[in-house]
C-alpha positions in Angstrom: 0.0 0.0 0.0 1.3 3.4 -0.9 0.4 6.9 0.3 -2.5 7.9 -1.8 -4.2 4.5 -1.5 -6.2 5.3 1.5 -3.1 6.3 3.5 -2.0 9.7 4.9 1.5 10.6 6.1 2.0 13.2 8.8 5.7 14.0 9.1 7.8 16.8 10.5 10.5 17.9 12.8 11.0 20.2 15.8 14.0 21.3 17.8 14.2 20.4 21.5 15.0 23.3 23.7 16.1 21.8 27.0 13.5 22.3 29.7 11.6 24.9 27.6 9.0 24.6 24.8 10.4 23.0 21.6 11.1 25.3 18.6 9.2 24.6 15.3 10.4 26.1 12.0 8.9 26.0 8.6 5.2 26.4 7.6 2.8 28.0 9.9 0.7 25.9 12.2 -2.4 26.0 9.9 -0.5 24.6 6.9 1.6 22.2 8.9 -1.4 20.8 10.6 0.3 19.2 13.7 1.4 20.9 16.8 3.9 19.9 19.5 4.3 20.6 23.2 6.9 19.6 25.8 4.9 17.5 28.2 7.7 16.9 30.8 11.4 16.2 30.8 12.2 14.5 27.4 8.6 13.9 26.6 6.8 15.6 23.7 3.2 15.4 22.6 2.3 15.8 19.0 -1.3 16.7 18.3 -2.6 15.5 14.9 -4.5 17.6 12.4 -7.3 15.1 11.6 -9.0 11.8 12.7 -7.8 8.5 11.1 -9.2 5.0 11.0 -5.9 3.4 12.2 -2.2 4.0 12.7 -0.2 1.9 10.2 3.4 3.0 11.2 5.1 5.4 13.6 8.8 6.4 13.6 10.8 9.0 15.4 14.5 9.6 15.6 17.0 12.2 16.9 19.3 14.2 14.7 22.1 15.4 17.1 24.9 17.9 16.7 27.3 15.5 18.3 27.3 11.9 19.4 25.1 11.3 22.5 23.6 8.4 24.4 20.0 9.6 23.7 17.5 8.2 21.3 13.9 8.9 20.3 11.1 6.4 21.0 7.4 6.6 19.9 5.3 6.5 23.1 1.6 6.5 23.8 -0.9 6.9 20.9 -4.3 8.3 22.0 -7.6 9.2 20.3 -6.5 9.0 16.6 -10.0 8.2 15.5 -11.2 11.6 16.7 -10.0 15.0 15.9 -7.0 16.2 17.9 -5.5 12.7 18.6 -2.0 12.6 20.0 1.2 10.7 19.7 4.0 11.0 22.3 7.7 11.0 21.5 10.2 10.2 24.2 13.8 11.2 24.2 15.5 8.3 26.2 18.9 8.2 27.9 20.5 4.8 27.0 22.5 4.7 30.3 19.6 5.3 32.7 16.6 4.2 30.7 14.8 7.4 31.6 13.4 10.2 29.6 15.9 13.1 29.2 15.8 16.6 27.9 17.8 17.4 24.8 19.7 20.7 24.8 18.9 23.4 22.4 21.2 23.4 19.4 20.8 24.4 15.8 21.6 20.8 14.8 19.5 18.9 17.4 16.1 17.8 15.9 13.4 15.3 16.6 12.2 14.0 13.3 9.0 11.9 13.0 6.8 10.2 10.4 3.4 8.7 11.1 1.4 6.8 8.5 -2.3 6.5 9.0 -5.1 4.5 7.2 -8.1 6.5 6.2 -10.2 3.4 5.7 -11.1 0.4 7.8 -10.3 -1.6 4.6 -6.6 -0.8 5.0 -6.2 -1.8 8.7 
């Protein structure tokens, strides 16, 4: 199945900002569709632009300015069949196994790609 065959891709990136709100560059919120908020240390909640029948795939990764023992992990998925569903992304410290803030840096980014089915026939 490819995008366009009942599938929708929501993808983007944002820059972590330590213990502050993340920074989002690019298109305005209206044309981007999704929003992101720092929920707690190392935890971000992405609010989706639409309702979907099902989640087909979810990926997240960190782009870091220098080598680090932190990775991105897709977390809780909530309410995607209704408007304003959310998907959490965690920044995890490999050594401690705990969520961890990522410092603000022009080359530190959280990149994500979610693929949704628009039809129950594709689930």
